[in-house]
SERONU-296254 format. One record per residue: x, y, z of N, C-alpha, C in turn. Coordinates in steps of 0.001 Angstrom, whole numbers, plus 500000, padded with zeros to 6 digits. Layout:
N
XYZXYZXYZ...
END
This chain:
554
350426409162489893348761408465490038348085409730488761347289409651487985346991409734487218345961411043487442345447412068486520344286412723487331342971412048487023343075411298486036341510410539485928341250409354487509342221408591487798342320407776488807342042408822490013342648409708490089342496410453491442340991410829491530340454411016489972338696411853489959338455410530490696338657409221489627337413407924490048337527407695491519338569407761491774338698407384493332337562408377494336337966409982494174337036410908494979335831410726494537335041410140493280333766410335493174333196409004494063334331407669493918333687406563494471333771406550495679334671407169496578334813407925497717333226408473497972333007409471497419331626410214497716330574409676497503330180408314497402329345407283496714328662407617495347329693408548494631329198408782493092329590408080492157329110407272491517329770406427490091329836407540489324330835406817488364331058407522487157330402407523486262329815408644485571328857408894484398329539407972483670328591407066482374329020406539481212329561407363480394330773407143479525331063408437478948330062408840477453329136408189477469328114408459476503327049409562476807326886409367478317325815410299479043326210411548478975325642412642478459325773414053478320325246414769479765325565415830479952324944417025480999323504417282480374322353417132481400321219417351480755321017418820480778320637419675479833320317421070479700318842421042480482318456422211481459317305422705482259316620422613480928315039422333481376314198422493480389313403423886481062313420424368480285312726426149480490311668426555479539310585426310479870309302426766479137309036428276478442309630428537477936310194430530477906308678430588477408307929429846476474306531430930475872305517431136477077305591430068478124305179430928479289305423431196480241306654432023480192307281432771481215307185434014480386306908434456478975306837435672478349306464436868478801305576436830479796305184438202480708306300438547481330307338437671482259308369438392482887309457438712481887309562437717480847310661438152480187310761439141479318309654439632478830309296440889478330309575442064479128309242442040480110309588443087481358310813443258481545311549442154481803312963441960482216313832442635480759313491442114479879314250442698478724314034444140478267313102444558478494312401445553477890313691446556479015313552446160480340314152446937481745315441447159481505316344445960480715317545445936480497317756446977479179316947446931478325317140448034477417316883449455477643316100449548478738316093450953479560317418451313480043318090450273480335319667450564481102320501451185480127320216450386478794321026450833477860320656452223477033319437452820477137318895454014476894319575454906477662319644454541478782320266455320479841321932455898479372322699454802479053324252455177478521324023455549477240323101454985476189324027455631474709322937456604474158321735456656474874320716457819473816320910459032474488320932460140473248321269461341473916319927461855475310320506462537475903319672463190477079318342463527476933318416464583476072317092465167475540315910464150475057316537463065474506315618461696474262315015461061474989315575461170475984315967460105476856314196459663477316313832460865477770312431460940478700311644460240477567311276460631476246310551459832475493310161458769475398312129457890475054312354457317474909311558455670475560312133456251477193311848455308478326310248454992477982309695456253478282307931456139478711307059455358477337307869455078476234307341454733475364307781452855475315308617453142475953309561451728476320308258450813477009308588451649478393307782451128479387306447450608479162305820451510478740304394451261478251304267450245477472305007450145476282305149449144474892305325447793476054306237447907476986306609446602477812305265445944478467304954446996479293303759446515479903302409446289479444302040446699478201300911446457477591301599445228476845302345444664476172302783443420475596302882441947476748303501442678478099303428441522478971301909441336479428300725442508479338299892441978479671298860440850478567298921441705477752299085440522476040299047439196476364300742438781476639300905437720476960300158436847478107300015437747479446299001436720480412297816436729480255297096437608479100295863436896478506295856435811477249296589436066476638297073435018475443297320433498476359297978433905477584298501432007478302297130431716479051296249432896479421294763432634480356294050431858479374293944432304477949293003431886476696293235430886476226294528430216476501295387428966476418295036427882477020294640428500478000294352427466479069295069427199480285296187428323480433297226427884481256296559428149482636295551428689482873294986429424483897294341427909484599293725427293484007292675425997483974293351424809484085293153424046482633293161422763482051294404422663482132295301423657482118297051423274481322297770423594482551297010424252483594297734424675484732298622423738484830300626424274485261301526423408486004302700424072486270303669423426486547304306423818487316305929423752486129306375425173485930307352425554484794308543425682485063309965425990484468310957426142484977311245425352485631311591423916485771312499422920486525311572422927487860310260423108488184309831423357489065309687424881490173310022426081488878310785427082489812309591428191490182308708427816488829307551428867488832306210427914488398305081428236489079303555427633489034302986429046487737302578428070486841301685428977485823300477428258485806299325428720487015298205428622486968297259429671487109296242429822487739294938430704487864295347431949488778295848431796490075295990432727490824297116433223490306298308432872489692299483433516489428299222434260488260298098433928486995297839434321485909296977436113486113296015435759487129295150436886487839296026437853488072297101437194489348297790438346490100298621439250489062299735438499488178300239439275487321299481440083486070298509439657485640297480440842484713297376442129485721296812441714487211296232443165487793297842444223488131299052443247488379300208443921488973300563444638487470300462444374486448300665444837485130299782445688484936298266445792484755297374446755484574298156447805485612297818447482487046298047448754487966299032449378487595300517448612486868301719449414487039301486450195485666300965449838484743300858450887483739299981452151483952299035452248484571298354453271485284298998453768486109299735453480486780301049454412487857302246454941486731302718454115486328303692454653484993303071455972484561301735456479484396301472457613483683301408458581484880301440458324485855301993459302487308303550460143487103304172458770486594305520458993486708306057459606485891304929459603484791305779460645483381305248462013483341304174462150483938303731463688484204304690464809484537304272465981483549305562466819483676304646468053483387303378468199483910302794469366483781302216470071485164302790469542485974302328469960487549302990471024488220304212470877487841305101471892488522305610472874487198305687474262488010305954475272486946307118474714486259307235475045485040308703475199483920309789475523485017311060475048484979312151475496485579312975475549484549313532477252484662314622477550483318314193476956482318312956477172481999312451476727480297312209475354480205312211474549481298312177472736481250311006472679481864310658471738481222309432470868481851310213469912482906309168469860484242309780468801485436308811467897485992309266466739486489308836465609486813308504465359488317308164464731488878308341464676490536309317464213490968310522463819490080311606463155490572313208464274490685314017463949491472315446464930491069315827465041489746316882466199489774316922466281488503318426465505488393319237465114489772320409464577489227320157463538490661319989462398490860319798461807491908320670461598493037321936461748492410323494461613492900323661463018493350323478464085492966323733465167494021323341465739495000323996466225496296323512466339497431322295467522497185321187466804498308320123468541498281320595469743498495320129470736497855320620471917498223321785472036497700322828471399497191324134471846496943324289472575495512325345473083494675325498473696493815325516472912492598325826471442492472325919470302491961323997469906491429323749470560492546321831469813492169321226470970491741321778472523491614321408473594491053321476473657489534323120473081489208323252473381488481322553472145486895322115470993487909321320470060487536320127470622486742319457471325487961318501471796487692318196472704486836319272473766486455319394474382485599319329474277483943320108473093484012320226472088482888319255471640481989317990471208483044316903470676482744317105468841482581318151468721483845318311467291483734316922466710484410316776465185483872315812464551484920316425463260485097315600462496485879316035461071486695315029460021485798315635460056484660314942459022483925314956457844484198316142457591485129316195456182485583315104455495486016313906456247486106313008455718487392312090454294486672312209454623485040311480453779484155312319452545483979313472452395483832313912450679483950313919450744485618313616451062486672313645450475487653312539450101488191311314450715487669309599450480488197309834449059487152310357449270485751310391447667484885310950446359485722312103446866486550312760445635487338311670445451488638311463446014488853310589446232490194308981445277489736308676445586488501307557444481488263307787443258487883308630443452487156309274442036486886309403441051488270310001441692489193310312440845490720308761440326491045307918441260490562306207441323491391306087439829490785305897439681489398305890439007488378305808437327488813307185437343489314307801436159489800307239435685490978307005436635492241306862436743493365305376435716493720304554435934493074303314435482493186303067433853492917304090433778491729303988432552490791305188431816491404305984432142492587307535431428492830306885429720493350307217428872493050307169427538493382308147426713494358309162427274494668310077427280495645310674428031496251311413428288497153311580429098498614312931429779497736313538429434497141314875430397496680314638431023495687313383430504494610312958431822493871312095432937494571311169432322495383310481433508496125311345434629496604312758434182497372313364434989498123314246436028496662314567435223495831315159436297494440314326437489493921312932437069493885312098437856493517311569439034494537311958438492495838311283439344496689312834440663496466313808439739496388314967440996496312314595442116494705314593441147494174314328441937492592313363443143492548312351442823493225311217443926493242311352445187494724312065444581495314312378445393496727313593446523496080314686445682495827315749446825495919315393448041495013314886447997493534314430449227492747313297450230493639312712449502494405311799450516495516312312451440496189313483451035496995314320451580497677314669452767497297315472452444496071316092453453495219314939454480494866313828454490494412312634454825494004312314456170495064312243455607496126311474456278497337312631457245497692313887457427497329314705458477497948314896459566496449314288459778495516314320460778494408313241461421494192313087462157495359311863463033495230312363464460494356311760464886493907312152466446493647312375467197495038310947467795495262310827468124496556310765467688497663311565468019498657311421467312500038312244466195499840314033466431499274314695465277499007314836464985500354315293465579501216315979464893503062314936463592503441313578464537503079312495463456503975312131462402503025312456462427501353312801461009500908313966459729500779314734460968501061316048460355501387316052459648502593315469460234503973314939459744505112314154458545505186313381458369504058311998457423503821312639456186503152313372456430502316314411455235501366314992454545502385315829455376503342316729454459504321315828453504505472314881454117505833314027453544506817313598452136505948313161452685504899312076451144504282313127450357504095314319450795503414315953449651503007316235448815504547316330449454505416317140448692506575316077447863507349314468448235507278313397447724507539313317446461506744313352447042505358313508445411504233314413444548504617315571445132504948316359444058504749316508442686506153315996443951507135315476442832508457314469441896508091313094442288507338312320441527507120313059440302505769313670440889505251314668439775504018315340438689505079316042439239505811316438437996506786315813437156507668314707437584507965313627437094508629313349435888507919312812436279506332312091435326505474313405434093504904314659434724505043315779434075504433315934432802505270316296433588506736316307432038507872315587431403508148314213432011507613312733431052507610313151429952506563313596430077505459313816429332504421314687428187504754316091428924505680317038427474505645316473426477506644315804427317508004314889426388508652313771425075508050313355425796507248312790424805506115313004423696505428314361424232505134315298423187504251315442422289504988316367422427505874316427421683507219315388420609507430314289421408507917312792420488507595312684419212506566312693419991505336312105419312504508313270418241503270314501418750503589315206418482502578315001419243501024314638420315501329314423420499500076313861422118500113313754422784498979313106424346499270311877424274498160311613423114497684310325423351496431309007423380497345307855423694497258306731424050497734306191422482497979305987421784496864305335420327496571306069419259497684307601419140497449307925418541498500307869418960500044308271420469500496307896420437502125306486420032502061305297420349501372303988420142501698303899418719501955304428417759501112304641416433500791305127415882502628306407416476502999306753416515504336306262416752505330305272417882505252304712418132506361303444417171506453302383416871504939301595415759505702301930414227505663303296414337505426303539412908505910303545411780504828303324412360503565303562411793502363305051410749501928305569411548502504306892411275501900307784411020503691308418409483503268308796409290504776310528409021504541310575408744503244312459408387503158312982409494503644314171409698504148314948410670504940316271410447504446316514411974504183318042412253503460319330412144504792319826411351504309320927410628505180321487412093505823321569412991504865322695414230505458321551414790506296320711414860505970319540415296507182318713414695508118319262413654508420318584412407509333318401413007510696318930414267511135318946414651512367317749415441512677317663416364511428316923417431511515315520416982510982315409416178509690313954416147508794313050415405509597312037416284509272310689416111509860310721416790511634311153417360512165311419418247513510310547419322513459309598419141513857308350420020513937308956421347514474309587421421515273310022422795515925310471423654514498311465423070513853312053423407512729310653423774511896309864423001511567308669423725510750307862424712511193307788424852512487306947425750513033307790427271513018308784426894513253309572428637513558310097429274511989310250427878511399310675428362509918309241429166509195307965428184509246307048428781508725306505430201509079307004430702510451306293431687511248307485432757510501308640432332510603309793433509509781309330433995508390308881432977507891308835433108506150307242434383506507306344433728507275304975434541507227305810435810507885306387436086508499306693437463509060307284438279507732308307437696506959308857438274505802307488438927504565306366437894504635305534438472503939304549439543504146304245439073505947303459439961506629304323441367506399305384441712506411305930442865506280305588443756505210305924443096504045305522443301502572303798443656502994303381443049503110301950443458502986301291444744504122302351444983505259301881446178506118301337445774507261301515444360507496300276444079508625301159444166509919300167444664510890300386445147512686301065443595512971302241443627513673303179444772514035304063445101512958304239444520511997305100444686510642305114445739509972304258447213510351303866447733509753304441449425509553305672449413510825305909450670511180306544451359510125307005450710508942307813451625507786306506452671507032305579451519507008304552451995506226304324453746505957303951454399507107303748455995507161304507456455507003305620456414507276306865456972507056307376456874505372307238455825505198307833455625503343306814456298502471305300455885503350304522456469502019304381458057501903304699458976503444304869460253503291306376460891502570307224460261502832308302460603502058308735460326500497308386459250500477308453458814498844307703459682497809308123459763496757307649460417495486306030460214495633304986460974495828303866460535495426303584459620494187304056459430493254303737458333491890304498457215492296305447457112493100306145455803494056305026455248494850304908456576495595303647455524496934302514454985496369302004455641495182300994455217494703301164453504494019302405453874493181302692452536492838302791451336493608303774451795494767303825450848495779302669450199496701301911450986497023300980450808498030300027450064497094299701449814495839299060449257495166299585447505494780300692447609493641301228446392493679302110445945494163302466446148495531303325445893496306302163444583497191301179445412497749300405444383498024299754443152497357299699443301496281299408442180495335300215441160495422301362441579494780302448440576494677302604439876496318302682440591497008302733440215498428301659439245498776300620439584498754299424438723499305299211437168498197299875437491497045300009436163496539300154435439496791301730435850497147302812434651497807302191434344499151301783434877499974301310434946501101300220433411500885299609434057499898298300432442499520298740431431499031300047431728498111300458430653497661301400429523498997301867430245499623302618429745500997301523428917501719300688429826501986299203429058503528298568428118502449298392427926501186297483427327500654298538425999499686299657426126499527300262424862498729301249424091499721302118425332500410303174424562501146302760424219502773302127424965503243301355424697504716300336424116504792299481423884504142297681423893504284297655422873505277298868421883505880298678421092507118299014421857508267299548423034508919299438423533509620298252424748509858296821424615508769296182425133509128295934425744510348295928424908511040294938424964512730296221425608513716297154425190513370298623425500513592298967427190513995298863427290512632298734428979512323297378429853512709296406429209512523294839430056512713294855431286513698295443430720515008295195431490516115295884432774516153297271432326515700298173433715514975297909434724513699297202434291513176296853435064512132295393435556512387294648434958513064293572435731513289293579437083514249294830437023514913295096437885516091295953438845515174296435438697514470297254439640513355296478440424512752295316439571512024294134440549511476293423441064512167293031440564513379292207442033514065293363443023515025294369442866515063295004444120515198295554444942514144295665444442512807295833445109511855294629446346511262293247445360511351292151446104511288291804447024512329291738447358513281291395447870514236292732448698514574294284448381514231295204449346514289295281450463513617294901449953512306294869450724511183293819451920510871292717451404511221291339452195511763291492453363512420292476453162514029292191453947514513293051454842514725293970454228514413295475455301514209295013456316513194294667456112512274294433456576510936293726458212511117292219457866512511291609459056513166292489460340513111293849460022513405294660460772514581295483461728513384295672460965512045296717461763510995296362463075510564297180464191510569296617465273510058297750465527508576297840464111508109298525464335506719297861463191505725297588463443504717296755463166503928297410461485503432298763461748503151299510460407502282299753459336503602299895460142504806299799459217506231298743458640506367297692459302505841296001458853506388295745457660505559296413457770504602295853456556503168296850455515503814297756455935504213299230454695504620298316453820505553297561454431506810296975453662507646295801453046507319295348453656506428294434452994505416294259451734505322295341452169504352296101450624503653296380449481504607296678450219505902297195448762507038295726448275507168294981449033507641293751448424507698292868447487506497293145448045505457292534447412504316293355445907504126294876445688504650295704444527504440294951443646505763294665444205506752293369443224507863292310442536506785291357443749506190290256443221505744290841441945504752291716442099503923292199441030503088292764439508503798293260439945504784294192438327505745292439437789506038291519438517506097290761438089506776289986436928505525290067437391504571289764435903503415291038435388503442291917435491503520293125434522503627292704433442504574292252434031505775292328433101507135291019431855506649290096432265505471288973431527505334289422429945504820290446430092504582291195428710504385289881428120503262289064428608502294288497427788501229288765428198500230288485427829498550288428428112497363287730429973497174286326429422498294286087431035497854287013432330498797287675431688499691288426432634500569289723433223499290289938432343498650291532432727497420290786433531496674289181433213495725288874434144494604288483435684495257287962435533496814287579436782497362288890437692497175289906437010497748291056437864497758292032438294496696291805437328495576292125438029494569291265439539493830290020438930493990288950440087493551289213441394494216289592440891495411289311442393496565290757443305495975292440441990495562293290443051495277293070443831494134292494443010492947291894444138491692291212445103491775290708444781493049289652446381493765290524447336494138291107447059494869291904448190496053293474448682494635293408448194494225294777448519493494294425449651492602293430449667491816292961450475491034292573452109491861292188451520492981291178452878493770292808453528494606293639452690495306294709453260495613295558454087494396295998453844493421296561454528492225295740455447491940294645455579491805293931456512491439293752457780492614293435457500493807293601458362494924295013459001495035296364458259495024297236459201494934297545459613493959297301459496492761297164460449491533296470461768491415295444462016492575294811462953493094295910463934493513296081462782494548296790463800495608297996464874494855298754464160494243299587464711493351299017466352492457297825466504492723297554467624491830297464468956492793296731468272494118296895469799495061297882470251495737298477471528494871300044472041495566299634473391495958300654473444496500301064475092497074302773475185496369303091476450497278304452476678496606305302475757497057305562474901498114306199473907498262306352472643497922305261472606496864304816471309496061303305471127496533303690469672496827302278469158497131301763469623498567300518469808498219300174470042499627299291469496500415299684468134501128299602467038501961298899467249502950299323468431503598298255468525505268296857468776505346296170468502506016294669468120505811293820469634505775294461470431506763294283471638506630294396472605505748294868471928504665295147472594503292294102472139502086293557471061502475292142470341501674291134471352501893291050471948502847289958472542503482289097472924502087287925473249501944287370474054500886287761473187499622288269472454499332288897472176497953287784471827496894286410471333497769284928471258496789285187472425496318284970473693496766284513474355495971285824475504495216286672474876495280287717475826494534287815474981493287287769473525493803287631472752492086286687471553492809285518471676492094284622470399492530284528469259492152285526469196490634285463467672490085286700467245490490287681467517491339288851466811491769288337466576493313287665467334493693287244466580494848286418465818494863285150465874494223284174465194493900284973463346493298285717463725492647286750462349492323287376461284493816287966462389494477288493462258495537287562461578496226286374461978496354285180461583497555285338460365496993284700459626495485284457458513495185285456457405495585286971457934495589287436456849496132287605456951497464287540457650498240287605457585499779286163456802499878284939456690499182283812456245499610284239454841498856285161454410498251285230453148497990286347452608498810287007453086499375287572452922500592287006452039501863286163453157501819285215452833503168284063452001502719284248451490501571283396450041501825281923450584500942281615451699501409280120452175500833279580451729499594278054450947499644277658450166498376277887450992496936277824450586496130277642450822494992279137451513494424280434451037494979281289450921494892282269449927494839283617449678494470284516448258494205284587448183495791284817449020496215285476448690497592284118447889498433282872448164497824281980447093498733281908446010498294282028445798497191281988444250496900283282443785497179284437444058497365285308443514497307285181442963498885284746444151499784284179443671501358283226442922501353282503442802500991281321441838501106281989440477500741282697440282499526283284439127499135284352438175500108284718439219500600286328438742501421285347438207502791284487439419503754283571438693504780282716437688504569281935437972503578281298435782502818282603435188503378283562435265502609284195433824502494284845433522504093285445434545504708285570434638506217284676433561506979282795434073506861282293433776507101282071432401507362281741431871505785281370430745505611282642429530505873283519430227506024285145429824506289285247429558507975284173429683508791284428429565510499284865430618510802285255432070510421285781432839511175285030433994510863283596433832511606282856434750511989283079435837512618283724435593513873284581436677514611285196437479514086286292437312513217286896438127512372285978439030511581284946438922510931284189439494510302283326440854511191283162440626512120282517441334513097283120442181513544284720441910514022285497442855514028286039443801512648286034443221511340285836443737510093284748444985510114283469444516510560282333445487510341282553446631511344283039445947512580283618447444513431284394448473512891285581447677512245286841448656511896286450449201510880285581448897509386284903449965508427284541450955508950283851450720510097282482451772510707283409452933511010284603452405511993285676453682512463286489454180511236286797453377510194287434453815509241286545454854508223285463454716508411284472455476507421284394456595508001284706456614509160284289457962509930285563459089509601286917458551509359288214459314509204287593459895507197287520458699506649287182459089505234286002459860504846284819460232505596283834460867505639284412462371506024284943462452507391285716463387507682286413464105506499287456463728505731288067464438504501286948465180503763285734463971503385284706464576502606284073465701502856283810465901504148282907466938505022284040468412504825285603468239504974286378469137505244286231470219503780286197468834502788286366469064501307285079469711500705283958469498501288282945470053500692282171471475501799282770471149502803281712472224503985282518473022504690283448473247504064284665473903505130284611475809504049284975476254504943285230477389503899287349477405503040287170477526502157288385477748501607289511478965502400290329478403502540291338479952502779292040480814501552292031481831501803292591482611501146293887482278500381294879481987501155296142481684500839296361479892500510295150479191500162295350477700500064295946477424498967296371476015498718296357475267497369295945475574496529296577475557495343295600475710493522296037474191493656294823473624492606294730472360491877295354472679490333296296471812490325296925471634488819296132470956487884296453471786486921295818470659485390296575470110484986296452468864485453297195467725484374297569467610483132298254467035482795298717466524481647297854465373481017297136465081479939296173463470479525296813462233480458298073462025480892298657460973481084297907461014482790298010461872483589297619461724484874295802461552484908295323462310484065293905462528483931293722460564483273294432459960482825294324458966482665293836458252483262294956458083484428294955457294485421294097457701486229293592458590486661292525459018487443290880458646486898290870458721485811289606457858484891289734456986485248290699456003484710290352454615484738290398454060486441290877454877487127290790454558488544289097454739489156288401455761488515286827455911488804286364454768487920286633454542486473285939453861485884285958452001486666287218451755487203287063450470487606286181450649489155286236451765489799285847451923491022284503451510490526283677452292489948282152452380489630281795451020488835282856450322488157282125449232487335282000448111487918283065447908489195283349446944490096282225446992491227281842447711491443280917448418492227279480448297491701279057448234490447277534448339490029277510446869489355278505446290488498278560445199488077279779444410488370279428443980489196281118443278489985280734441505489457279762440883488782279590439767489082280521438912487853280806439644486733281731438896485850283125438523486166283942439493487151284808439680487667285050438841488685283822438556489626283662437919490541284104436089490267282987435885489086283644434736488441285113434313487935285577435429487352287103435455486617287865435431487739287826435854488670288576435509490097288234434150490683286719433472490846286849432187491382286842431038490141287222431300488971288044430554487492289390430775488074289963431140488623291439431274488818291980431173489882290807430860490861291034430663492330291541429342492671292168428444491607292812427063492318294261427218491777295129426970493207296373426671492941297268425043492288297857425181491360298441423941490810299182423490491865299295422126492070300044421602493215301354420390492762
END
């Protein structure tokens, strides 16, 4: 029997009729122009890997910093171009064969991620804080990441003036994943984007120049718990596929609300089974709540924030939250709006324990990075209050809060890098006593960031909290607002305690010094202060921008 006869028998047996000879395989339609921001970042990240391979070692640092900054600025310009072209409003649509949504929330979150990453990259590039080693400027990252801490090979790498410039392509790959994550319009794209932005972060956490063992421990904890949460997400995706016969958001939403009745014969036993929907939805939520650091999925946050290099902590604390909350919003508003009432009690519970847990445990912290980690957990609870509102105002208030929070966070961690003693960064709170007398400007700037975290009026933190709590109250979640206000009051105690410690305590004779940074870190801190004050004093334009961007394309 000839091969063609066997092929026709096989296709007929499978219920597939052979294609006509003149029919061609259709190539997928990809709207490259609308995916430009992601393509620019990925393209330059790949170029950065080639730089590591081919550019002489002494020229790599400047080349990588230049390429990274150009990539982020160009990608942001592309996002602005798409928004100006109406892709956030009238031309919003699903691109790349249904894999990616180009709409208002996606563009707003992508713009926020790119700007936050840009100011964070300046702290990665800082090389003036540590004293020069063997005549070479050093940054926050290990001289040679592959060498064992304290070994002869590490000492030789430090002496030769090596630096881990690979951090710049890694940050770009992570940003590329974050750009796709809140725009993903099917569950597989969501999972791939999650892995693309998580894996570089696991590596970045492990390459601190000082306290390398602590840094590596943080990376291993983050990796193991991150892999665990990815498994939850993937299993949830499998269950939702069994429920709806598709990984596409629109198709799942249609099966949830009952507008699709035809059943895929291969999935006749499972399709439309509500148990699969509820368990699968809960598992995907678990994976996303892990990324935002909500209680009880927050265990990794304090250890990783403390152990990772501080520039990485600042980048991760700001950008990861923006991306993960974007994906969470899209999942709840596009895929599972039919489950609002089923999920509401669970989300209420998580928001309440996250707000109270983060605020109460932060009071006991003695390390400034751990304190900011628990503060970020409490903020995740405040943002969840806006997510639960289930109204258009809820979406726009969350977008605005994420924009305000990300710049304050990057600025605060940039200030932490400046306070140093012989062992590197002095993060123990006792070392910060009297900082206001030793260096009034640095202490005043940090106080501005702490007041913004506390939500004091005339700072961006107040505008963000007010928007989120108002949306939650209007959406019928008044109880959450009461808990949120109580948590804010508890949180204000430990923020103001740090301010009192800095300005009203006697400085110790052997206290830390405040390093004079290069213009790079100064720019990061200045941008953080400017955004904090502008969004606190005149937030209306940005609130309007967030409300225009707050409509998901379905």
